[in-house]
C-alpha positions in Angstrom: 115.9 112.3 75.7 113.2 114.1 73.8 113.9 112.2 71.1 112.9 109.6 72.7 110.2 110.5 74.2 108.8 111.1 71.0 109.4 108.2 69.4 107.2 106.2 71.8 104.2 108.6 72.2 102.0 106.6 73.4 104.1 105.2 76.8 105.1 108.8 77.4 101.1 109.8 76.9 99.9 106.7 79.7 103.4 107.3 81.6 101.7 111.7 81.9 98.0 110.1 82.4 99.2 107.6 85.4 101.0 110.9 86.8 98.0 113.2 86.9 95.2 110.2 88.1 98.0 109.4 91.0 99.5 112.4 92.1 97.0 115.3 90.9 93.9 113.7 90.9 91.1 116.5 91.0 89.6 114.3 93.4 91.8 113.1 95.8 88.8 111.1 96.9 90.0 109.7 100.2 93.9 109.6 99.6 95.1 113.0 100.9 97.4 114.9 98.2 99.9 115.0 101.7 99.8 111.2 101.9 100.7 110.7 98.2 102.9 113.0 99.2 104.4 111.1 101.5 104.4 107.7 99.4 106.0 109.3 97.1 108.8 110.9 99.5 108.9 107.7 101.3 109.6 105.4 98.3 111.9 107.8 96.6 114.1 107.7 99.6 114.2 103.7 99.8 115.1 103.9 96.0 118.0 106.1 96.6 116.7 108.8 94.4 117.5 112.2 95.5 115.8 113.9 92.4 112.1 112.4 93.5 112.7 112.8 97.1 113.6 116.7 96.6 110.4 116.9 94.1 108.2 115.2 96.4 110.0 116.7 99.6 109.2 120.2 97.3 105.3 119.5 97.4 105.2 118.5 100.5 106.5 122.3 101.8 103.9 123.3 99.3 101.1 121.9 100.9 102.5 123.2 104.4 104.1 120.5 106.1 107.3 121.1 108.3 110.4 120.5 107.7 110.8 118.1 110.8 107.4 115.5 109.5 109.2 115.2 106.3 112.2 114.6 108.3 109.9 112.4 110.3 108.9 110.2 106.2 112.3 110.1 105.3 113.5 108.7 108.3 110.8 106.1 109.0 110.1 104.5 111.0 112.5 106.0 114.1 110.9 108.3 115.5 108.0 108.6 113.5 105.1 110.6 115.9 102.5 110.9 112.9 99.7 109.7 112.7 98.4 105.8 113.0 96.8 105.9 109.2 100.2 107.5 108.0 102.6 105.1 109.4 100.2 102.2 108.4 100.5 103.4 104.9 104.3 104.2 105.0 104.9 100.6 106.7 103.1 99.1 103.2 105.2 101.6 101.4 108.1 100.3 103.0 106.9 96.5 102.2 106.1 97.2 98.6 109.4 98.8 97.6 111.4 96.4 99.4 110.2 92.3 99.1 107.5 93.0 96.5 106.2 89.8 96.4 105.3 90.2 100.5 102.0 91.4 99.9 99.8 89.5 102.1 95.9 89.3 103.9 98.1 90.4 107.0 99.5 93.6 105.2 96.5 94.5 104.1 94.6 93.8 107.7 96.9 96.1 108.9 95.6 98.5 105.9 92.5 97.5 107.2 93.2 97.9 110.8 94.4 102.0 110.4 90.5 102.4 108.2 91.8 102.5 104.7 89.4 100.7 102.7 89.8 98.6 99.9 89.8 101.1 97.2 92.2 103.1 98.9 94.7 100.8 99.3 94.2 99.7 95.4 95.1 103.3 95.3 98.0 103.5 97.4 99.5 100.4 95.9 99.2 101.5 91.9 101.0 104.9 93.2 103.9 102.4 95.4 104.4 101.0 91.6 104.3 103.9 89.8 106.5 105.9 91.8 108.9 103.3 91.0 109.0 102.3 87.2 108.9 106.5 87.9 112.5 106.4 89.2 113.2 103.0 87.5 112.6 105.4 84.4 114.6 108.3 85.5 117.6 106.2 85.7 117.5 104.3 83.0 116.9 107.8 81.0 119.9 109.1 82.5 122.0 105.9 81.5 121.1 106.7 78.5 121.7 110.0 78.4 125.1 109.1 79.4 126.3 106.9 76.7 124.4 109.0 73.7 
């Protein structure tokens, strides 16, 4: 796998820069670290990527999020009693992760109604897209490793 990464240093660099900008920004701005990790966990859950779900679960625990709240993110929308803002974000995750072409004015209006502005909506949507890409790359690299 290291050989594959080394053969495409630009791609590896761009992917790492995206990871840092979206999941570990110096200043997370108005999309909190907990929200970012919740998005990661939800995308991983929907994509059935246990390794990525475990990664984001660990990061949520390190941020002080308790296990029942983590389960609520995983099981969303069943029994979710978290903040309305996070519920709106998770609905957007579900929408873009399951029917990516269903993003619409109504979906954006729902996010705006939850108090999110254009910059936050773009950040959240970029994060969803990046995580979907990351999960697909992990699956591809694992498949290639199994063939090699």
